N, C-alpha and C positions, 0 to 999 in steps of 0.2 A: 401079955401083949408082949410083940417080937419087936418093937420099934421102928413099923414101917407106918406109912402114912397110908389109910384107910377111907376111901368117902362112899357114904349110901346117897345116892340119889334118888329122888322123884317129882314128879311134875308140879303136885301142889304144895306150893311156897307155904301156904298156913295151918296146914299138919305136920306135927312133931309128937312123937313119944313125950308121954310127960315128967319121963325120968332123963330127959337130956336136958343139960345146961345150954341157956342161949348164952349167946355171948352178945355183950351190948357193944362192942368198939367197932371203929369202921374196919368194916371185912378186910380190904385193901391194905392196910398196915398191920395187919397179925401176921405173926412169922409160924409157920406150921412144921413141926417137924416128926411127930408119930403121934398115933392118938388115931381115933374114930372119929370123923367128920360128916356131919348128916345134915347134906345141901340141896336144894332145890337145884335141877340141872343147870337155870339159866347161870348162876354164881359159879358154876364150875369152869364156862367157857378161860379158855388159857391156862387151866391149873392142871396137873399131873397127878396121879395116885401111884402106890404099889398094886393097888387093888381097888377096884370099885364094883358095887352092888347096885345093880338097877332093878327097885323096886315097881314091881305090879306095869310091865309096860304092856296092859292087853290092849285090843282090839278098841275098846272103850274111850279108854284113857287117851289114844295115841291112835285114831284112823289116819285111812293111809289119806294123805296130803303134804303138801311143799312143807309147810311148818314145821310139822310134828315130824315130819322126815328129817329136818334141819337140826330140830331139839333133840333126837335119839341120836343121830350123829355126833353131835356133841357130847352127850351122855359115855358112848359107847367107846370114844376114842380117848377119852379122861386115864385110863387104866393103862399101866406102864406093864404090869405081868399077870393081873388076874381080872379077869370079868365074869361077875357072877348076876346072872338073871334070872329072879324070883317072879314068878307071877300066878296067879289063880285066872282060869278061867283059859280063854283063847289070846295066844301070845299076838300082838298087834302084825298087820301084815308086813310093815316095814321092815319086820326082824326075822319075816320067816325064810 
């Protein structure tokens, strides 16, 4: 780990890998300095990260509409230095 804060985001707030430790504290009161955070996009508004991985922004998960456009805007503008977009299938028309 290089000491930089990183975040991975996705739309589905109910899914997370089994090997990720879930933090039970109030999100607003936690000080994050380094490591990897896996967060739903709605929880990243107002935060910034050195790198962001946007997971599976395909056309099925993010159809072309105003609400999803705003959500993806929040996701892609959280990255200070690096943005990685990983998807399978057809990329959302909002990102083309």
